C-alpha positions in Angstrom: 1.6 -4.6 36.9 1.7 -6.0 33.4 3.1 -9.4 32.6 4.9 -10.6 29.5 2.6 -12.5 27.1 5.2 -13.1 24.4 8.9 -13.4 23.9 10.7 -14.2 20.7 14.4 -15.0 21.4 17.2 -14.9 18.9 15.0 -15.6 15.9 17.0 -16.2 12.8 15.4 -17.0 9.4 17.3 -17.6 6.2 16.1 -17.8 2.6 18.3 -18.9 -0.3 21.0 -16.3 -0.5 19.3 -13.9 2.0 19.4 -13.8 5.8 16.0 -12.2 6.5 16.2 -12.2 10.3 19.3 -12.4 12.4 19.0 -13.0 16.2 15.8 -10.8 16.5 14.4 -10.4 20.0 10.9 -9.2 20.8 9.1 -8.8 24.1 5.4 -8.0 24.3 3.5 -7.1 27.5 0.0 -8.3 28.0 -2.7 -5.8 27.3 -0.3 -3.5 25.3 -0.4 -2.3 21.7 3.1 -3.1 20.5 4.2 -1.5 17.3 6.9 -3.0 15.0 8.5 -0.6 12.5 11.2 -0.7 9.9 12.0 -0.1 6.3 10.6 -2.3 3.6 12.5 -5.6 3.6 13.7 -5.1 7.2 12.0 -8.4 8.3 8.9 -7.2 10.1 6.4 -9.4 8.2 8.8 -12.3 8.2 9.0 -12.2 12.0 5.2 -12.2 12.3 5.0 -15.2 9.9 7.4 -17.0 12.1 5.3 -16.2 15.2 2.0 -17.2 13.5 3.3 -20.5 12.1 3.2 -19.5 8.4 6.9 -20.4 8.6 6.7 -23.5 10.8 9.1 -24.7 13.5 12.2 -26.1 12.0 12.5 -23.6 9.3 14.0 -21.0 11.6 16.3 -20.8 14.6 15.4 -19.3 18.0 12.5 -19.7 20.5 8.9 -18.5 20.8 7.7 -18.2 24.4 4.0 -17.6 24.8 2.5 -17.3 28.2 5.6 -18.8 29.7 5.6 -21.9 27.4 7.9 -22.6 24.5 5.8 -23.1 21.3 6.7 -24.8 18.1 3.9 -24.1 15.6 3.7 -26.5 12.7 1.2 -24.3 10.9 -1.1 -21.3 11.3 -3.9 -23.5 12.9 -1.5 -24.3 15.8 -1.0 -20.6 16.6 -4.7 -19.8 16.2 -5.6 -22.7 18.6 -3.9 -20.8 21.4 -5.3 -17.4 20.5 -2.6 -15.9 18.2 -4.3 -14.6 15.1 -2.6 -12.7 12.2 -4.4 -10.3 9.7 -2.1 -9.9 6.7 -1.8 -6.8 4.6 -3.5 -8.6 1.7 -6.9 -9.4 3.1 -7.7 -13.2 3.0 -11.4 -12.9 2.2 -13.4 -14.6 -0.6 -15.2 -11.8 -2.6 -18.1 -13.9 -3.8 -18.9 -15.4 -0.4 -21.0 -13.7 2.3 -19.6 -12.1 5.4 -20.8 -15.0 7.6 -19.3 -17.5 5.2 -16.0 -15.7 5.3 -15.9 -15.4 9.1 -16.5 -19.1 9.7 -14.8 -20.5 6.6 -13.2 -23.8 7.7 -14.6 -23.2 11.1 -18.3 -23.5 10.5 -20.7 -24.3 13.4 -22.5 -27.5 12.6 -24.9 -30.0 14.1 -24.5 -33.7 13.2 -22.1 -32.8 10.4 -24.5 -30.3 8.8 -23.6 -26.6 8.8 -26.0 -24.6 11.0 -26.3 -21.4 8.9 -28.7 -19.8 11.4 -26.2 -20.3 14.2 -23.4 -18.9 12.0 -25.3 -15.8 11.0 -26.4 -15.2 14.6 -22.8 -15.4 15.8 -21.7 -13.2 12.9 -24.1 -10.4 13.9 -22.7 -10.5 17.5 -19.1 -10.3 16.1 -19.9 -7.5 13.7 -21.5 -5.5 16.5 -18.2 -5.8 18.4 -16.3 -4.2 15.5 -18.9 -1.6 14.9 -20.4 -3.0 11.7 -24.2 -3.1 11.0 -24.1 -5.2 7.9 -26.3 -8.1 7.0 -24.3 -11.4 7.5 -25.5 -12.5 4.1 -23.9 -9.5 2.3 -21.2 -10.5 -0.2 -17.7 -9.3 0.6 -17.4 -7.8 -2.9 -20.3 -5.5 -2.1 -18.6 -3.7 0.9 -15.7 -1.3 0.9 -12.1 -2.0 1.9 -12.5 -0.4 5.3 -15.5 -2.7 6.2 -13.6 -5.7 4.8 -10.8 -4.9 7.3 -13.3 -4.9 10.1 -14.7 -8.3 8.8 -11.1 -9.7 9.1 -11.0 -8.5 12.7 -14.4 -10.1 13.4 -13.0 -13.3 11.9 -10.1 -13.1 14.3 -12.5 -12.5 17.2 -14.4 -15.7 16.2 -11.2 -17.6 16.9 -11.0 -16.4 20.5 -8.0 -14.1 19.8 -5.8 -13.1 22.7 -2.9 -11.8 20.7 -3.9 -9.9 17.5 -1.3 -9.2 14.8 -2.1 -6.6 12.2 0.2 -6.1 9.2 -0.3 -2.7 7.7 -4.0 -2.6 8.5 -4.6 1.0 7.4 -2.4 1.0 4.2 -5.5 0.9 1.9 -7.9 2.8 4.1 -9.2 6.4 4.0 -8.3 8.7 6.9 -11.7 8.2 8.4 -11.6 4.4 8.2 -8.0 4.4 9.6 -9.1 6.4 12.6 -12.0 4.1 13.2 -9.8 1.1 13.1 -7.3 2.6 15.6 -10.2 3.6 17.9 -11.2 -0.1 17.8 -7.8 -1.3 18.7 -7.8 1.1 21.7 -11.2 -0.3 22.7 -9.8 -3.8 22.5 -6.9 -2.7 24.7 -9.4 -1.6 27.4 -10.9 -5.1 27.2 -7.5 -6.6 27.9 -6.6 -7.7 24.4 -2.9 -7.6 23.3 -2.1 -6.3 19.8 1.0 -6.2 17.6 0.8 -3.5 14.9 3.0 -3.2 11.9 2.6 0.2 10.2 4.6 2.7 8.2 2.3 5.5 9.4 4.3 7.0 12.2 1.5 9.3 13.3 -0.7 6.3 13.9 2.0 4.6 15.9 2.6 7.6 18.1 -1.1 7.7 18.8 -1.8 4.1 19.9 1.4 2.3 20.7 2.6 1.5 24.2 6.0 0.3 23.0 7.7 0.4 19.6 10.3 -2.1 18.4 12.5 -1.0 15.5 13.9 -3.6 13.1 16.6 -2.8 10.5 18.2 -5.2 8.1 16.8 -8.2 9.9 18.0 -7.1 13.3 16.5 -5.6 16.4 17.7 -2.0 16.8 15.8 -0.9 19.9 12.5 -0.9 21.7 11.1 2.4 22.8 8.6 3.1 25.6 5.7 5.4 24.8 7.2 8.3 26.5 10.3 8.0 24.3 8.5 7.7 21.0 8.9 10.5 18.5 8.8 10.4 14.7 12.3 11.7 14.4 13.7 9.0 16.8 11.9 6.3 15.0 13.1 7.5 11.5 16.7 7.7 12.7 16.5 4.1 14.1 14.7 2.8 11.0 17.1 4.2 8.3 20.3 4.5 10.4 20.5 8.2 9.8 18.5 11.3 10.4 16.2 12.5 7.6 16.5 16.2 8.1 14.1 16.8 5.2 11.5 14.2 4.2 11.3 15.6 0.6 14.4 16.2 -1.6 15.1 19.7 -2.5 14.5 20.6 -6.2 14.6 23.7 -8.3 11.8 23.4 -10.9 12.5 24.2 -14.5 9.0 24.3 -15.9 8.4 24.6 -19.7 5.5 24.7 -22.0 2.3 22.6 -21.7 3.1 19.0 -22.8 0.0 17.1 -21.7 -3.5 18.5 -21.9 -6.9 16.9 -21.2 -10.2 18.6 -22.2 -13.8 17.8 -21.2 -13.0 14.2 -20.2 -16.1 12.3 -19.2 -16.5 8.6 -18.2 -19.4 6.4 -17.2 -19.4 3.5 -14.9 -18.4 0.2 -16.6 -21.4 -1.7 -15.2 -24.0 1.0 -14.3 -24.1 2.7 -17.6 -26.3 5.6 -16.4 -23.9 6.6 -13.7 -21.3 9.3 -14.7 -18.1 8.8 -12.8 -15.9 11.5 -14.4 -17.6 14.8 -15.3 -15.9 17.0 -17.8 -12.4 17.1 -16.4 -9.9 19.6 -17.9 -6.2 19.8 -16.8 -2.7 20.2 -18.1 0.8 19.4 -17.2 3.9 21.3 -18.3 7.4 20.0 -19.2 9.4 19.4 -16.0 6.3 20.0 -13.8 5.0 17.7 -11.0 1.3 18.1 -10.7 -0.7 16.6 -7.9 -4.3 15.4 -7.8 -5.8 15.6 -4.3 -9.1 14.3 -3.1 -10.9 12.1 -0.7 -11.3 8.3 -1.3 -14.0 7.8 -3.9 -13.4 11.2 -5.6 -12.7 9.4 -8.9 -9.0 10.1 -9.2 -8.0 6.5 -10.0 -10.9 6.1 -12.3 -9.8 9.2 -14.2 -6.2 8.0 -14.5 -7.2 4.5 -15.6 -9.7 5.8 -18.2 -7.0 8.0 -19.7 -4.5 5.1 -19.9 -5.9 3.0 -22.6 -9.5 3.3 -21.4 -8.7 0.7 -18.7 -11.7 1.8 -16.8 -15.2 2.9 -17.8 -17.4 3.1 -20.9 -18.9 5.9 -23.1 -15.6 7.8 -22.6 -15.5 11.2 -24.3 -13.1 14.1 -24.4 -9.8 15.1 -26.0 -6.2 14.5 -25.0 -3.3 16.4 -26.5 0.5 15.7 -26.3 2.7 18.6 -27.4 -0.3 20.4 -28.8 -1.5 17.5 -31.0 -4.4 15.2 -30.4 -3.4 11.7 -29.5 -5.2 8.3 -29.5 -5.1 6.6 -26.1 -7.9 4.1 -26.9 -5.8 1.0 -25.9 -2.9 0.5 -23.4 -0.6 -0.3 -26.3 -1.4 2.9 -28.0 -1.0 4.9 -24.8 2.5 3.5 -24.3 3.4 4.1 -27.9 2.2 7.7 -27.6 4.5 8.2 -24.6 2.1 7.9 -21.7 2.7 5.6 -18.7 0.6 4.8 -15.7 2.0 3.4 -12.4 -1.1 1.8 -10.8 -2.0 2.1 -7.1 -2.4 -1.7 -7.0 1.1 -3.0 -7.9 0.4 -6.6 -6.9 -2.7 -7.0 -9.1 -2.0 -4.7 -12.1 1.6 -3.6 -11.9 3.7 -6.7 -11.7 3.9 -10.4 -12.6 4.7 -11.6 -9.1 5.6 -15.2 -10.1 8.3 -13.9 -12.6 11.6 -12.4 -11.8 12.7 -8.8 -11.7 14.4 -8.9 -15.1 11.3 -9.7 -17.0 9.1 -7.3 -15.1 11.4 -4.4 -15.8 11.5 -4.9 -19.6 7.8 -5.9 -20.0 6.5 -2.6 -21.2 9.3 -2.1 -23.8 10.3 -5.4 -25.3 11.3 -3.7 -28.5 14.1 -2.1 -26.4 15.7 -5.4 -25.7 15.0 -7.2 -29.0 16.7 -7.7 -32.3 14.7 -8.7 -35.3 11.7 -9.4 -33.0 13.8 -11.8 -30.8 14.6 -10.8 -27.2 18.3 -10.4 -26.6 18.8 -12.0 -23.2 22.2 -10.3 -22.5 20.7 -6.9 -23.5 17.7 -7.5 -21.2 20.1 -8.5 -18.4 22.1 -5.3 -18.8 18.9 -3.2 -18.8 17.6 -4.9 -15.7 20.9 -4.5 -13.8 21.1 -0.9 -14.8 17.6 0.0 -13.5 18.2 -2.2 -10.4 21.2 0.1 -9.6 19.5 3.3 -10.7 16.4 2.8 -8.5 18.2 1.0 -5.8 16.2 -2.2 -5.9 17.3 -4.4 -3.0 17.5 -8.0 -4.1 19.9 -10.8 -4.3 19.9 -10.5 -8.2 17.6 -9.5 -11.0 16.6 -13.2 -11.1 14.8 -12.9 -7.7 11.1 -13.4 -7.9 9.2 -10.1 -7.7 6.6 -11.6 -5.3 9.4 -12.2 -2.8 10.4 -8.5 -2.6 9.3 -6.0 0.0 6.6 -3.5 -1.0 9.0 -0.7 -1.5 11.2 -2.7 -3.8 8.2 -4.0 -5.7 7.3 -0.3 -6.3 10.8 0.4 -7.6 10.4 -2.5 -10.1 7.1 -1.0 -11.3 8.8 2.4 -11.7 11.7 0.9 -13.5 9.4 -0.9 -15.9 7.8 2.4 -17.0 11.0 4.4 -16.9 12.5 1.9 -19.4 9.5 2.6 -21.7 10.8 6.2 -21.7 7.4 8.1 -21.4 6.9 11.8 -21.9 4.0 11.7 -19.4 4.1 9.7 -16.2 1.0 9.2 -14.1 1.8 8.0 -10.6 -1.2 6.6 -8.6 -0.4 6.4 -4.9 3.3 5.9 -5.6 4.3 5.5 -2.0 1.3 3.5 -0.6 2.4 0.9 2.0 6.1 1.8 2.0 8.4 3.2 4.6 9.9 6.7 5.0 13.3 5.7 3.6 11.9 4.1 0.5 9.5 7.0 0.1 12.4 9.4 0.0 14.1 7.3 -2.7 10.9 7.4 -4.8 10.6 11.2 -4.3 14.2 11.5 -5.5 13.4 9.5 -8.6 10.3 11.8 -9.3 12.5 14.9 -8.9 15.1 13.5 -11.2 12.5 12.7 -13.9 11.0 16.2 -13.6 14.5 17.7 -14.0 14.9 15.6 -17.2 11.8 17.3 -18.6 9.1 14.7 -18.0 5.6 15.8 -17.3 4.4 14.0 -14.1 1.0 13.6 -12.6 0.8 12.3 -9.0 -2.3 11.0 -7.3 -1.9 10.8 -3.5 -4.2 10.5 -0.5 -1.4 11.9 1.7 -1.7 15.7 1.5 1.7 16.4 3.1 3.2 14.3 0.3 1.5 16.4 -2.4 2.6 19.6 -0.6 6.2 18.3 -0.4 6.8 17.1 -4.0 4.5 18.9 -6.4 4.5 22.3 -8.2 0.8 22.6 -8.6 -2.3 20.8 -7.3 -5.7 20.0 -8.7 -8.4 19.0 -6.2 -11.1 16.4 -7.2 -14.4 15.7 -5.6 -17.3 13.5 -7.0 -15.6 13.1 -10.4 -14.9 16.8 -11.0 -12.1 19.3 -10.6 -13.2 21.6 -7.8 -9.9 23.4 -7.2 -6.5 24.3 -8.6 -3.7 26.0 -6.8 0.1 26.5 -6.9 1.7 24.3 -4.3 3.5 27.4 -2.9 0.1 28.8 -2.0 -1.5 25.6 -0.9 -2.1 24.0 2.5 -4.1 21.1 3.8 -6.8 23.5 5.0 -7.1 25.1 1.6 -7.3 21.7 -0.1 -10.0 20.5 2.3 -11.9 23.7 1.8 -11.8 23.2 -1.9 -13.2 19.7 -1.5 -16.0 20.8 0.8 -17.0 24.0 -0.9 -15.5 23.8 -4.3 -13.4 26.9 -3.6 -9.9 27.5 -4.9 -10.3 27.3 -8.7 -7.6 29.3 -10.3 -8.5 32.1 -12.5 
């Protein structure tokens, strides 16, 4: 019979002007994988930051009961000391340090005050073996992929004698293969008696591994479901407060002539100049058309998009781009924007937003001319524009003066979209537009995409989620190893056909 390892009772957390959590209750059984789901901004990450001591005792109301004892953590070291370890969505690794240095950073094994590197590396090998990694402990973090970095984070947690492991969106940036490997690892930890709390927007993953699911909406606990009661429809209804009968908005395409055309586009690696990353790509997008680019991680989709947009990636770039049948110059980001091309990056936190500035400035950043008079920014005009787009894209914030870094992932994505919509592009390239956001926010972004297509914009969508591409596009290109290996109308496409094109290069339209 299982026993309760954790109770959070009536947790209330308030920020200036916003009540993030209101009397939230959570009960986790020892040895379980307990999932927490909810829309972006529902309070999931805030609750876990309270639990782990990121928000210390005294900054919130309510009680944390761990193994029968009330805990008041003054900081994250207090929670780690008793075996509660959190892995945040943004990995906390130092790229230019080795795996061993990262795992024991601040917790190095030493003799007589001198770090014992041999002991650290020996211990690192044992920890890496537990998480299924066969890397040299001296390998720099920057030289391994995101999937392996996530496993290093888990190895780091194991080094702290973790008993309750908290994972915040651990598979958001992982390929399907790496995601499955991570979930298998969690199930293996469960067999060994470890308790896990999993925050995820991927409902299929939750259905696979979770023993219980707690739904949070608008900072309040809605319900906790046992495994036998878990279904995607039930979770969605609890999360958004209504049933989503169709996950993709209905639209009637009105497709016109070719607007955007790329011919023989080739790109070489920015550092390894002899390595060709993009190999003679040709594609086109019509007015009012939503075109998808499918492919496995590493296929070169993002590299292609970034090289188009102001040559933000690569070197020795060759090829031709036409807009409305006329060649255009996209050699810098400024020129690309002036020509009517916009790119919504897959990495909104690093490349898409100024996180330490407020919403208003972020929305107008790509089109300052639109809020200026005689080269001077008109503050009232800028305020009107920001409020207009906040309303149009349904950005949930206390005001347009809220810092962008304090918004949920879904609302940050809406700010990025608003920034480029205000620039009024003819061609909009969306790179993983719904990565790391919930089903409710996804639907809102799909609705925006459909509206833009109806207005005659040409839209190119890169997505690793094949159901998403099948749900929102009119036509799909398939990429593999830097080349277009397939093209098909979405009406004729399926996940199987896309994968067949990737594996065999089949599916090229005549």
